[in-house]
C-alpha positions as CSV (number, residue, x, y, z in Angstrom):
1,M,2.8,-4.6,29.6
2,L,4.0,-3.3,26.2
3,Q,7.1,-1.1,26.1
4,T,5.8,0.9,23.1
5,P,2.2,1.9,22.5
6,L,0.3,0.5,19.6
7,T,-0.2,2.5,16.5
8,N,-3.7,3.4,15.3
9,L,-3.3,0.8,12.5
10,Q,-2.2,-1.9,15.0
11,I,-5.3,-1.2,17.2
12,E,-7.6,-1.3,14.1
13,I,-6.1,-4.6,12.9
14,L,-6.4,-6.1,16.4
15,E,-10.1,-5.1,16.5
16,L,-10.5,-6.6,13.0
17,Y,-9.0,-9.9,14.2
18,S,-11.8,-10.3,16.6
19,T,-14.1,-10.8,13.6
20,N,-14.2,-14.3,12.1
21,L,-14.1,-13.8,8.3
22,D,-14.9,-16.5,5.9
23,E,-12.3,-17.2,3.1
24,S,-14.0,-15.0,0.5
25,E,-14.2,-12.1,2.9
26,L,-10.6,-12.5,3.9
27,N,-9.6,-12.5,0.2
28,E,-11.6,-9.4,-0.3
29,L,-9.9,-7.7,2.6
30,K,-6.5,-8.6,1.2
31,T,-7.5,-7.2,-2.1
32,V,-8.6,-3.9,-0.5
33,L,-5.4,-3.6,1.4
34,A,-3.2,-4.4,-1.6
35,R,-5.1,-1.8,-3.7
36,F,-4.7,0.8,-1.0
37,Y,-0.9,0.3,-0.9
38,A,-0.6,0.1,-4.6
39,E,-2.4,3.4,-5.1
40,K,-0.2,5.0,-2.5
41,A,2.9,3.8,-4.3
42,I,1.6,5.0,-7.7
43,R,0.8,8.5,-6.3
44,E,4.3,8.7,-4.8
45,A,5.9,7.5,-8.1
46,D,3.8,10.1,-10.0
47,R,4.9,12.8,-7.6
48,I,8.6,12.0,-8.1
49,W,8.1,11.6,-11.9
50,D,6.6,15.1,-12.0
51,E,9.1,16.6,-9.6
52,R,12.0,15.4,-11.7
53,N,10.3,16.3,-15.0
54,L,10.7,12.7,-16.3
55,S,9.4,11.6,-19.7
56,D,8.4,8.4,-21.4
57,R,11.7,8.6,-23.2
58,D,13.5,8.4,-19.8
59,M,11.5,5.3,-19.0
60,E,12.3,3.6,-22.3
61,K,16.0,4.4,-21.7
62,W,15.9,2.8,-18.2
63,L,14.1,-0.3,-19.5
64,N,16.7,-0.8,-22.2
65,E,19.8,-0.4,-19.9
């Protein structure tokens, strides 16, 4: 018996594992997951950017440090 309950994501992934995907479907799923997390990261970066009133000039300065 598990000490901690599974998260909704873990349950969903376990259910997905019962499906036998071919290589192209598996690659498509990996792309979907990567895009999902990339978009989340971009939204958070945009939120922080706006919250701190950062500009393109700030980014250029960081890139040249």
